[in-house]
C-alpha positions in Angstrom: -1.0 15.4 27.8 -2.6 17.1 25.5 -4.9 15.1 22.6 -2.5 16.4 20.2 0.8 15.2 21.5 -0.9 11.7 21.7 -1.8 11.6 18.1 2.4 13.0 17.8 3.7 10.1 19.8 1.1 7.0 18.5 2.6 8.3 15.0 5.9 8.3 15.8 5.6 5.1 16.9 3.9 3.7 14.0 7.0 5.0 11.4 9.4 2.8 14.0 7.3 -0.3 13.4 7.3 0.7 9.8 10.9 1.3 9.6 11.8 -1.9 11.0 9.5 -3.3 8.6 10.7 -2.2 5.5 14.8 -2.5 7.5 13.4 -6.6 8.0 12.0 -6.2 4.1 16.1 -5.0 3.0 17.6 -7.8 5.1 15.6 -10.4 4.4 15.8 -10.1 0.8 19.6 -9.2 0.9 20.2 -12.5 2.9 17.9 -14.4 -0.5 19.8 -13.3 -2.7 23.3 -13.9 -1.2 22.5 -17.3 -0.4 21.3 -17.5 -4.2 24.0 -16.0 -5.2 26.4 -18.8 -3.2 24.5 -21.6 -4.6 24.0 -21.2 -8.1 26.9 -18.6 -9.0 23.9 -15.9 -10.0 22.6 -12.7 -9.1 18.6 -13.1 -8.9 16.5 -10.4 -7.7 13.8 -13.3 -5.5 10.1 -12.2 -4.4 7.4 -11.4 -5.3 8.7 -7.1 -5.8 11.0 -5.7 -8.1 12.8 -3.7 -5.3 14.9 -4.8 -2.9 12.7 -6.2 -0.3 11.0 -9.1 0.5 7.5 -8.0 3.0 7.2 -11.7 4.0 10.3 -10.7 6.3 9.0 -7.6 7.3 6.1 -9.1 8.7 7.7 -11.8 10.2 10.6 -9.1 11.7 7.7 -7.3 13.3 5.5 -10.2 14.6 8.8 -11.3 16.0 9.6 -8.2 17.9 6.0 -7.4 19.2 5.9 -11.0 20.1 8.4 -11.8 21.8 10.3 -8.5 23.6 9.3 -10.3 26.6 11.4 -13.1 26.2 14.7 -11.7 25.7 15.9 -13.7 29.3 14.1 -17.3 28.0 16.5 -17.8 24.9 14.9 -21.5 24.5 11.0 -19.5 24.5 12.3 -17.4 21.9 14.0 -19.4 19.9 10.6 -22.1 19.9 8.1 -19.5 19.3 10.4 -17.7 16.5 10.0 -20.7 14.7 7.0 -21.2 15.8 5.8 -17.9 14.0 7.8 -17.6 11.3 7.3 -20.5 10.1 3.2 -19.7 10.4 4.2 -16.4 9.1 6.4 -18.4 5.7 3.8 -20.9 5.1 0.3 -18.3 4.6 2.6 -16.5 2.5 3.3 -19.9 0.3 -0.5 -20.3 0.4 -1.5 -17.3 -0.5 1.3 -16.5 -3.2 0.4 -19.6 -4.7 -3.5 -18.9 -4.5 -3.5 -15.5 -6.3 -0.6 -16.1 -8.7 -0.5 -20.2 -9.2 3.3 -20.0 -8.9 5.6 -21.0 -6.3 8.1 -18.7 -4.8 9.7 -21.6 -3.1 9.6 -24.9 -2.8 12.0 -26.9 0.0 10.1 -30.8 -1.5 12.6 -33.0 -0.9 14.2 -30.9 3.0 14.4 -32.6 6.0 11.2 -31.6 7.6 9.5 -29.9 4.8 5.9 -29.8 5.2 3.9 -29.0 1.9 7.1 -27.8 0.3 6.1 -24.1 2.1 8.5 -24.7 5.2 11.0 -26.9 6.5 13.4 -28.1 9.3 16.5 -25.9 7.5 13.7 -22.2 7.8 12.5 -23.1 11.2 15.8 -23.1 12.0 16.1 -20.0 10.6 13.0 -18.3 11.7 13.9 -19.7 15.6 17.7 -17.4 15.0 15.2 -14.8 14.1 13.4 -15.1 17.0 16.2 -15.1 19.5 17.4 -11.9 17.6 14.6 -10.5 17.6 13.4 -11.0 21.3 17.0 -9.5 21.5 17.4 -6.6 19.2 13.7 -6.1 18.0 13.1 -2.7 21.4 17.0 -2.1 21.7 16.0 -1.3 17.4 12.6 0.2 17.7 14.6 2.9 20.4 17.0 3.9 17.7 14.1 5.3 15.2 12.5 6.5 17.6 15.2 8.8 18.7 15.7 10.2 15.5 14.9 13.5 14.3 10.9 13.5 13.7 11.1 14.9 9.8 13.6 13.3 9.5 11.5 9.8 10.5 9.0 10.8 8.9 10.7 11.8 5.4 11.8 8.6 5.7 9.2 6.3 6.0 7.4 8.1 3.1 9.6 8.5 0.9 9.9 4.1 1.2 6.5 3.7 1.7 5.8 5.6 -1.6 8.3 3.1 -3.8 6.9 0.3 -1.4 4.2 1.0 -2.3 4.6 1.8 -6.1 6.5 -1.2 -6.2 3.4 -3.7 -4.9 0.8 -1.6 -7.3 3.1 -2.2 -10.3 3.9 -6.4 -8.9 0.3 -7.0 -8.6 -0.4 -6.2 -11.7 3.6 -8.0 -12.7 5.4 -10.0 -10.2 8.3 -10.5 -10.4 8.3 -14.3 -11.5 11.5 -14.9 -13.8 14.0 -17.8 -14.1 15.5 -19.0 -10.5 12.6 -17.0 -8.7 9.0 -18.6 -9.8 8.1 -21.6 -10.7 4.7 -22.2 -12.1 2.7 -25.3 -10.6 
């Protein structure tokens, strides 16, 4: 294989992982918005960014898909590792956001198994389920992305990537921190 073909394959693989990141980020945003709406009866745009994505879910989804694909036939390992990896990402993200913005985007204080309000047993159970799902469907989803026509995949990646980068830049200056989203420390 010549080096141009190898470079094209690496680019396509990177695009597949980026699409997985954007898909998980948007699915996480939808999950949070629907949970909040069910609990409060109000539509709240959750998260630091202004657009329909929560990068913590994107990072978690990519990490889980990359790490847990080999545990497809071992659901107990996928569940346990999903809880550990997802909980670690959530805890680290909470620490970073608190340090940078002096606000909390979530607080599990008072929840069963809460660790400094940053993770709790309920969130770990959600990550366990996500780990199992990632072990079962992460790789098939990546294969679906890889079957897209290269020009379409590239355009989709670049378009969403530009929107995401613009949102991220805006949110670094002025994060989404309105009522029901983030509370001062």
